[in-house]
N, C-alpha and C positions, 0 to 999 in steps of 0.2 A: 684749497687754498691758501707770488709767486713775491718773492722778500723776501730778507732775513726775518725773524719773530722775535725780533727784541721783547725784553717789556714791552719799555720807552715807547715804541709800537703801537703795541695792542692794548695803552690804558689810552691812548689817542684815538686811536676807534671803539673802546669804547666808550672813552668821556662822549664822544662824537654820533653815538648811536645815545649815550645821555640826556642830547640838549642841542640838538644835531641846530643849523644855522635856520633861520626865520626862510619854509617858499613859499611858494605863491598858493596861491585861496585859489581853489577852483570848482567854492562852493556857488550852487546858480548857474551853471554856465551848461551849456545846453549845446547838444552837438546836433549840427540838420546832418550834415551825413556824411559819412566815413566813409574812407578811403579800401577798400580793397585789396589783400591780397592775390595776387595776380599770377596766373602759372603756370610766370617764365621765372618765380621767384621763388614760388614749388619743388621748379626742376633744378635748384641748385647743383651745384657736379663743381666741388674742391677739385685742383688741382691735385693729382696722388704726386707721394712722394715716391721717390727714387730708391730700396730697398739695401743696403749697406751692409755687409759686419767685416770692420779694423780685427788687421792679425792676434789684439790680442784680446777679443772678446766683447767690440765693444759694436752693440745692436748699431744702427746708423738710421737715421731716412732723412734726405735731402725734399726741401724744396728750392726747384728756384726757380728766382723771378727778378729779372734786372731792371726793373723800372727804378729804385731808386741802389744807386751806390751802396751798396753799405748787407752786411755779415754778419750774421746773428750763431752765434754757438751753446744752445742748452743740452746739459751732462743732466741725468737725473744718478745722486750719491744712496748705496745704504743706513744711507745714520738718519737724523732724530730724534729726538727725545721721547721716543720708544726703544730707542738702543739705549738708551740714561740708562748705567751701573742702580746696583735694585738699589732707591731713597737715598739717589744723587739726581735728581734732576738737572740738565746745566748742562750738562757735558759736552754737550753735542751744538749747542747753542750759543759757545764757551767755542766750540773747534770754528763755526760760518763765522763769531765773527772778526778769528785773529789770523786767522785762513793770511788776511793779505796784508796782517799787519807785520811781512817781513819777510826774507827769506836767505837763500845760502848766501844771496851778493846782492841783495837789495834790501834797503830799508823804505818803513812804510811812506816814506819824501820820497825816496827818488822810485817804486809803487806807486803812488800818486803823480808824481812829478810825469812817466814817464806813459803812464793812460792823456791825464786833459794833452798833451802834444801829438798824440796820437785817435786824439777822439774817439777815443775806445773808455770802451768800464764796462767793471767786472765786476757783477753782482754774486751770493750767496744767499742762500735764500734756506734758513735752517725750519722745516715744518716737525708734525706728529714721525710723521711714516715716513718723515726722506727732505733726503736737502739736495740740493740746482744750483750749479756751480753753474753762470752766465757770461757772455766775452760775446757785446759788441761793436764791430771795427769799421770804421772805412773800407772801402772793397783795395785799395791802394794804399790802404799800413796795417792790413791782413794778416799778413810775417810779421807782423815787431807786435801787433798787441797780441795775436800765437805764443808766440816767446817768451810775455809774459804770464797770457795767462798760466803754459803751462809749467814757469818756477813758479808762484802763485799756488796751485797746483799740488807743484809733487815737492816742490823745496821746502814748507815754509818750518820758520826754526817755534814762533807757540811762543815770541819773549815772556814775561819773566813780567818783568812791566809795568810789557800789555796788558796779560794779565788782569794785577794785581790794581788796573786803574779799572776796567771792564766788569768784577768785582765790585770793586766801588761803586760805579754807577749803581748795578743791580740794587743796590745798596737800598740804599737811592732813590730808584726808580724801585718797590717795596711797599718803600715807606709815602712815595706816593700815591701809587693803587692803595692804600687804607684805606681813600680819601672819596676817594672813588666807588658810588655806588654801582655802577657797569663792571671792574673793576672783580671788589667782592662776589657779587651773582656770579658772573662769570667761570668762579672761585667751587662759587658750595654747587653750585649746576656739573661737571666737569666729577663735584664730588658725588653727588648725588647718582649722578646715571653712568659715571664708569669707577666706582671709589677700590675698586675690584682688584686694578692690577694699574698702570701708568698713564692708565687715558686718564687720567687724575687729572695729571700734574702738566699747566700748563703754563709755567715757567717756572725758573728755578721759585728755593725756597728759602730762607734768609740762613733756616741752618741748614741744605745742600751747597749754602756760597763757602759755606766754609769749609768744606768737605772734597771742594775743586779744587786740586790740584793740576801748576804744568803737566805730571807725567799723565795726570786722568786726561787728559787733553791732549794730551800725543802718543800715551794707547790708544785713545777713541780714530784720532786722526790713521792710525796705523793699521787698525780694524774695516773702521771702515769706506774711507778714500779711498776704494777702490774699484774698478774694472770691472762692474756685474751687471748680472740679467737686465734691469732697465732699460731701458731706454735711450738713446744720444737723438739729438735733435742739431740740423746746418740749414740756415733759413738766406735765404737772400740770391744778393749778385754774384751768386757760385755755380757753375756744374758738377753733378756728383761724380765727375772723373777727377774736378779738380780737393772734391772736398775730401776726398776718401784716401787721395796724396798726401794732401800737408796737412790735414793730422796722425797720418800712417806717419810720418817726419815727424810731428811736436805727440802726440803720444804712442808714439809704438812700445815707446822705456815706460810705460807706465801699466804695473804686473795684480793678476793680486785676487780676491776673485774665485768664483762666482760670494754672494752673500744670500744667507737663507733672508726669503723676500718675511718678514712678520704674521702673522695668521692669528690675530686674536677674535676670542668667539665672541657675535652680539649679545650683549645681554635681554634676556626678552623684555618685551613695558615693566615698564612700575604697575603695579596690580591697581593700589590703594594714588587718592585721592589726599597727597597731605600739601601744607601751606611751612614754609622754611621763613623764617624770620633774622633777616639779621637787621640790630637795634643796630641805629646810624643817631642819634640823638641829636634836638635840634633839626634836624632836620624840614629845613618848607620843601621838600621834595617825595616822592615815592617812589624806584625801581620798582617798575616791575617785570617779572620773568618768567616765560608758564612753556614749558616744556614737557616731552619724556619723546626714551626711544620708534623710528619709525622707521624708512629705511636707507639701505646703503646704495651703493650708485647700479649697484648691478642690478638690483630689483628690477625687474617686468615691470615695472607700476611707475619707472619713476616721472618718463615722461609726462604722464596722465597726472601726477600728483601736482610736480611744475607750472602745467595748467590752473590745476586748481590753488596755490596757491598767488599766483595769478592776480587770479580771479579773492582772497581773499587777506594781501596781508602784503606782496611786491610790489608800492609805489604808491605814488599821489591817487593814482585810478582807484585801488583797493578796497574794499572796507574797513577796512580797520581803522585805515589815515580818515575817510570820505565820517563817516561813526561818528570815532571817538579828537579823531582834529578840528578835523569840517564841523561837522554839525554841535558838536556837547563842548566844545575848547578847550580839552581833559590840559590837553599834549602837543607837544610842536612837530614828539615827529612819532611812528609808529611800523611795526613790518612783519614780519614769519616770513619762516625759511627755512630749508630742512640743508640739514648736514651731512650732504648724505656723498663718502667717497668710500673705501677699502676698510676703511680700521671704526669711522665711527659714523651712525643714522639718527644721529635724534634732528628734531624738529623744537624752533624756538619762535615763540611772538615777540615781541621788548617791547618799551617803555618808563619812557616818564614824568609824571603826574604832579599836578602838587598832594602837600598830605591832605589836602581837605575834601581833598578828590574822589579818593585814593579807592575807595569802595565801591561807586557808581564806576569807575573805569574801568578795575575790577570784573563790574555785575555784566559793561557793554563787553569787554572781548571775548571776557567766555560767551555771552547770547551771540556774538560772532561767527563761535568757534561752534554749537550750537545746531543756529539756520543751517551755519553750508553744511550740511554735514545734515540734517534732519530736507529739508526743505532746497526743489530743481533752484541751479541753477536757470536766471531767463535765456533764453538762444541772445540774446546782441547782445548780452558780459559776458557771454560765452565765447559771442564770437571774437569782442575788443580783448578779453583777456588773450589767447590765439591771435592773434595780428601781431600784439605785441611782443609776441616770442620768438612769433618770425621776425618781424623784421629789425628786432635787436640780434640776431642770430645770421642775421645777412649783414648789417653794421656790421658785426666785430668783426670781419673773414677779410676788412682794406684788407694787409700788412700780412708780408709772405708767412711772421715770426703767425699771427694770430693760426692760420693754414697747420703749422706747422703745427703751436698747440692742440687744434684738435687730434694730428691726425697720430701726438705720443699721443691723446687720450685715448683717445680710438684701439690702439696698441696695442698698452696699457692696459686698459681695461681688457682690451680681449671681444672688443663689439664685431660683428659683423660689415662688413667692408665694403656697404655701401649707409653706411650708418651715418655718414653724413651728410649724403648725397642728394639723402630719403626726411631723413630728420621733420622740413618743414612735412610736407607730408602729413609723419608722423602727429605731429603739433595736429597738425591741421582736422585730424580723425579722432583725439579725441572728445567723446561726443560728457551729454549733462549726463545719462544715467554711469561713464567713467566719472564725475568727478564728482559725484556725490557716492557712489562705490567708496574713493581710496581714503574722504574727507574720513566718515563714517570708521573706517580703520584709524588711518597715522595720525587722526587731530583730537592733541587730549579734548578734554573732559569729565568725564566722572574721574576717571585715575589724574591732573592734571599737576602734575611738580610746577610748585607755586614759589619763587625764591623772591619774597620784596624784601629792598633794601630804603628802614625808615626809620622813621621818632616812633618808638614804641613804643609808646605814655597819650599816642596819642593816632599806633594802630590799632595795637598790638590786637583792642578788644575786638574792634571789625574783624577782623582781618579770620576769626572763627567760622565765619560763616562764614567760611571755604572753604571751607577742614580740619584739621586736627593741627593743630601749633608747635611747630617745634620754634622756639629762641634759638637761638647763632652766635658765638659773642665774635667777632672780628679781632680775623690776628694777626 
């Protein structure tokens, strides 16, 4: 799940999910013919990466492609919010935000101007289980861009004034988040599903911001911004020999690690259905989120689950979209999906509906859950879903950087070497029986965890029809 995960970005994504821009209507459209997935598509064979190891222990994958004169570099860092000190979420976010804002010899302005002159970018992405620092550069300027990248990675100063500005922006974002139903619902969701450990925090809190110091950020950097057992990758207009040579020169002095991987237990599904109502007086809409634990990324059911969700809630041809938006007109958008990673394993479906249709919208959403669990998916609908996934996979392999990303996932999760070569075939092999089996197993119904953000006076009583209701005060 790459970009720096600052609160403003999270709010923007949640607001977009709450009230997406108008989308074209597909109601009444009849498709007379459908192009089959050719055997050539099913025989996808990704370019093989070359694997090397640097002298400091970094494991490197190189995907060579000379179609365009650019090179990208991606290094995984064992940082992320799951490494934050107990009770102080946000330290890892601060480190990721500030690392590019000054080194021992360059100011933030110097760094920005130099990168602009070189046509290069450096990005730092901090997620919950890891962080990533990336470089993109023109081939001809790679050495100069690597010099800046190395300086940023090895010599950050974390200026106090930049930390103060960051904390001020985060406080403002938290206040803004309190006005976003999606933000409030997501916060509650993580407490419901992961309330026993640090996974419950998706952003800093007002209390934790007051505890974050420059010293704590520097300590986090020294401990976790080190070469570890995670993979690095380089893709584009470069040979493996040059990649190793340039990285040895740039990063040979970067020492430390390895850092032990985070290993958190996956909680079982919440057994009893429950409704959490977050009061938002005078709201003209209700934000609905339905969830429970499901699968992690290494689960052998993963591909079947992706096909099943393509039918249920992925895109404008899905059942949730066609029913609740197209047929009923209750919402502008609705979707479902799985957060299936090494440390997270939950399913969610969410939408924002007019207050007066809260009850029928939620009833229809749960009806679709029941239908996909109890009734076999028609063969034609299943074929459409499989074709859409295969087509999206193939289209996603148009750049060497995208191919590198697939190989990094393969190494990180320990998939078989031919995992991506056979991925289209595995998708197309998912059966009607597979879809119904995984739907029964992973789509919540009698144990659905329902989070509603809306006007208590108008929806409080009707939500009791869906389970015991607990009122939550937004903080």
